[in-house]
N, C-alpha and C positions, 0 to 999 in steps of 0.2 A: 334851656336849664344852665344855671351857673354852677361855678365851683366855689365851694365853701371853704374847702381847706386842703392842703397838701402837706403830707407829712413823709419823709424818707427815712430808712434805718439801713444799717448793716446787716446783711444776712450771709449765708455760706453758700457758694455754688457746689457743683458735683464733685469738684477737686479738693473742697474743703477749704477754698481761698474765699475771702470777703468779697462781696460784691453788693449792688445797691438795689433795694426795692422801694418803690414809692407807693403810697397811698393816696388816692385822690377821692375827696368827699364831695359829693352835689348838695345842693341846697335842700334836696328832699331827704337827705339822709343816706342814699346809696353810696356804696364804697366799692373801688376797684383797686387790685394791686398789680403793679407792672414791675418785672425784677428783669435785670440786664445780665447776659452771659458774658464770658472772657475767653479771649483765644489764647493758645500757647504757640501756635505758629500764626504769627501776624505780619501783615504788609507794612512797610515802612510808611506808606501814605495813609494808614488808616486814621480816622479822628482820633482825637487823644483821649486815653483812657486814664482818669485821673486817679492816682494812687498816692497814699500818704508818705511813703518812702521813710516811715518811722520804725525802724528796727526793733523797738522795744515792744512792738505789738504786731502780731501775723507777719512775721519777718519781712516787715515793711510794706505789706501788701494791703493793709488796711485802707477803706475808701471813707473814712470819716468826713474828710475835706469836700468829697463830693457829696455826702449827705448833707453838711452844713450848707454847702451852695443851694440846695433845694429848700432845706428848712429856713435859711436865715435871708436868702436873697431872691430865689427865683419864686417861693411862695407869695411874697408880697405883691408881685406884679400880676398876679393871677387870681387872687382872692375877687369874687364877684364877676370873673371873666366868663363869658357865653362860651359854650363849648364850640368850637371850631377847629378843626384839624390844621388846616393851611395857616390860618392867622395866629394860632397860638405856636406852631413850629418856626412860623417865619420871626415871631417875636422872640423866642427862645435863641434863635440864631443871632438877631440883632443884639440882644443883651450880653450874649457871650462875647461878640465882637471880634472873634478871631477866626482865621481861615478853616483851623482844624478842631475847633471847640476846645482850646487848650485852657481857656479861663474856667469855665463851669465843668469841664469833663463831658466827653460824649456819653459817657455812662449815666451822669446825672441828667443830661438833657434828654436822652433816650428813655429813660425811666418815666418822666414825665409825659413825654409824647405818646408813649404806649399806653399810659393811664388815659389819655384822653380818647383815644382809640377805642378802648374797652368801655368807657362811660357813654361815649356815642352809641355804641351798639345796644347798650341797656336803655337808654333813653327812647331810642327808636324801636325798642322791643323787638331786636333782631339779634341773631348769631353774628359775631364779628365779620365772618366771611360774607354774610348777606350785605355787607356795606358796600361791597363791590360787584361787579357784574359777572365773575367767574363763578363756574360751578363744577369745573372739572377736576377730578382727584388726580394728584400727581402719581408719577412712577417712583418709589423708593429706591434710594441707593444705600443699601445695607452695607456698612461698614465692618466686615467680618473679621479681618486681619488689620491688626494695628501695627505701625513702625514709625520710624523718624521720631518726631518730637511728642508723639502721642504713646510712646511704650519705651520700657526700659529693655529693649532687645537689639539684634544687631541687623534687623531689616531697615534698608534705606528708605524705600518708599512708604510714605507716611499712612496711606489708607488704600486697601484693596477692597474692592466693593462689589457686591452683585447687584443686578438690576432685573428684578422678575418682570416679565413682559405680559402677565395674565390680564384678563379684561377689567375684573374689578380690583379695587384696592384691597379688598378682604383676601382675595385669593393671592394677590401680590404679597401680602403680610405673610399668608400661610407659607408660601412658597420661602420666602425669606428666613422664616424659623425653622422650617425642615432643613433647609440647606445648612442652616448655623449649627444645629444639632448633630448633623450629619458628619460636619467638620470636626466638632468636638469628638466625636468617637473614633475619627480617623487619627486626629493628634494623638489621643490616649494609645491607640493602638501602636503606633511609632514612639510612643514614650516620650513625645513632646508636651511642653507646658501648655495648659489650657485655662491659666488666668488670663484675664482681659485688661486692656488699656484702658485709655481715659474715655474712649466713646463706644466701649463695650464689646470690641472685637478682640480675637485671641491675639495673644503676643508672644509667640514662641520664638526660639533662636533657629533660624535657619541658615542654610548654605548661601542662598542667594534670593533675589526677587523673582526668579524663575520658578524656585522650589514652592514659593507662596501660591503662584499661579497654578501650579500642578495639583497641589493639595486642594484648592477650590475647585477646579475643574472635577477632581474626584468626587468631591463632596456633592456638586450638582449632581453629578450623574448616580452616586448613591441615593440620593433624595428623590431620584426617579424622573428627573429633568433633563432636557437636551439643551447642553450649552450652545449659545448662540442662537437658538431657536425660542427657548423658553426663559432663559436667563442670561443676560450679557453680563460683561465684567467692566468696571471702571474702576480708574486709578486716580489717587490724588498724590502726586509725586512729591510737592512741596520741594521743589529741587534746590532753593535757596539754603535749605539745611545742609547741604552736602556741596556746595559751591564754594571754591576759593577765589576770592575777589582779586587775590594778586596774581595768581597763575593762570586763572580763568578756566580752571579745569573743574570737572565734575568727578567726584569719589562715589563710584557705585559698583557693587558686586566685587569689592576689594581691590579695584583698580582705578587709576585716575585717567579720563578721558576727555575729549574736547568737546564743544558743543554740537560740531557737526557729527561726530561720532555717537553722541547720545541721540541725535536725531535718527540715525542708523538703527541704534539699539530700541527706539521706540517702533520703528518700522518693523523690526523684526518681530516685536511681541504682537503688533497689529497683525502681522501675516498668520502667527501660530496661534493665537488665541482670540476669543470672541470679545475682544475690547471694543467698547462703545464710547469711552470717554478717556481724555487724560486731561488732569488739571494740574496747573503751574507745573509744566514740564521742564521749565527752566528758571534761573533765578529771576527775580523780578524786574531786574534792569538788563536782562539779555533780550532785548528786543530782536536782535539779528537772527537769533537762533529760533525764537518764537515764531517769527514771521516765515522763516524758511520751513518749520514743521508744519505750519499753517497751510503754505503753499503745496507741500508735498502730500499731507494726508487730510486737510480741512474739508474736503470732499467726500471723505469716508467717515469720520468720527467727531464727536464734540471735541474740541480744544478749549479747555475751559480756563478763563482768568480769574484767580482770587487774589492773591497779593498783586497780580499785575493791575485789577481795576478796583479793588477794596471798594465796592458797591457805590463809587463817586461817578456822577454821570459826566463831569469834566474829564476825568481820567478814562473812563470808558471810550468817550468822544476821541481822546487822542488815539487809542488803540483800534477804534474803527478807521480813522484815518490812514493808519499805517496797514491796514488789513491784517491785524494780528489778533489770532483766536478767532473763534466763531460761538462762544458761549461765555456767560458769566456768573459767578457765584453771587448769590444776594444774602447779606448779613447787615441787618438794620444796625447794630453796634459799630460796623465799620464806618458810617456815615453819620449816625447820631439822632436821625428824626424819621418818623414815619412817612412824612411828605417826600423827604429827599429818596428815601427807600423806592418810592412808587414811582419818581420821576427818572430813576435809574433803570427800573423794569420796563417802563414805557418806550425810553431811549434804546434799550436792548431789542426789545421787539420789533420797533419800527425799522430796526437795521438788521433784522434776521440773525440776531443773536440769541441764543437759547438761555433764558436765566433758569437757574437752578437755586431755589430755596435753600439755606443751611443754617444749621445750629452752629455752636461753638464747642471746644473742648471742654472748656468750663461751662456747663450748663444749669440752669434753674428748673423749677417745676412748672415754668410758664409756657403755655403751649401756643402761644400768638402766631409762631412761624406756620403752624399747620393751617391756620384760619387764613393767612396771608397768601399762603401757597394756593389754595383753593380760590379764594376770593379775586386775586391777580391772575389767574390763569396761567400759573406756572407749572410747567410740564414734568419736572423732577423735584425731589425733596431729599436731603442728606440730613438725617438726625440720628445717626450711629446705628448701632447693631440691634439686634433682638434681645438684648440684656441691657440692665441699668434702668432703673426707674426713670431716671430725667430723659432717657431716651424712647423708652415704651410709651410714656404718656402722650408724646406727640402722635406716635402711630394710633394709639388708642382713640386720641382725638379725631384722627382722620376717618376711623371706623365708624364713629358716631356721626360725623359729618356725612360720609357717605350713605348711612342709612337713611336719615333726614332728606336727603336729596333724591334718594331712590323712592322713598315714600311720598315726594312732592311736598314736604313741609316747609 
């Protein structure tokens, strides 16, 4: 089946900022849409997100340049092209010609790459996840308290997540929703704000990060679950956001501490709470302390690299060589194509690094990461709290996938 047309447009993401959506049309008239999210807390080595920087519209965040790159350049190279994920992705990379997709923009490139994947599924009369061998539903990591760059409050750590351990995804989702609603009632009782941040978690002002953990423990128990047995806790620290490059100190809980002191801070948390995962525990360039933490607790919990690895196989290989972290966040827009995303997942698995599929804080209605998580056999998925439609639609997609798998369809 051949491509007859590509057309991109500027749409809005969940934060009301512009992003790109591509529409691919096949020669038989079938059309698919692929839209690309955007992050607030980003790694410096991520593939380039092309923005207009024209302050006269959308505060400089427009993506008409990326849209034009699809409509006026990329399109001409792919009309009458047979659907082939690897060949098309490779051609997109070659046409861009830069190491970080600076020319076309990773947002433009991924919008096309994602459409190809969706079109392949339709042509083969398959669900997207069925293009891959995996059939296992991931454990959701529900972001129920937002801080850092994802909320306008005083909490340092960016995401406090709960990880239900029930047997089915349906029951994991129910558990997450029940803990979320119980947390809301606890916050109300204490006179704390129940407004939500970018990813649907509550964003109250609290005394420190430990207070957030204590509130979550109370919510788990109030919902009728056992912390550590039925529900674990995960953190996305995003430590680059409170790191001073000049002093090499971290500002957390109202004080400045060294990297080695932060190692002890995490060890204390791990000893006192059922924490199963810590993401970006240090600044993305602080390899020394990340390696030290891996050595200290890497046999106990997941130590996740997001800004450290940016879904890039070459960067991940460097981390593997340094024995740094033992897990990696997977975000397709950090690298720019579906093929490169798959390569990074395979490299992680081959080296016993646990991949975690993830959304971005600026999301769209696209649910592709749910299918990719199942199809690629990824054990965990981050797609926000049990509120906000752009988060819930990924969870609902996973419910439908689980139902089809259980029915043997």
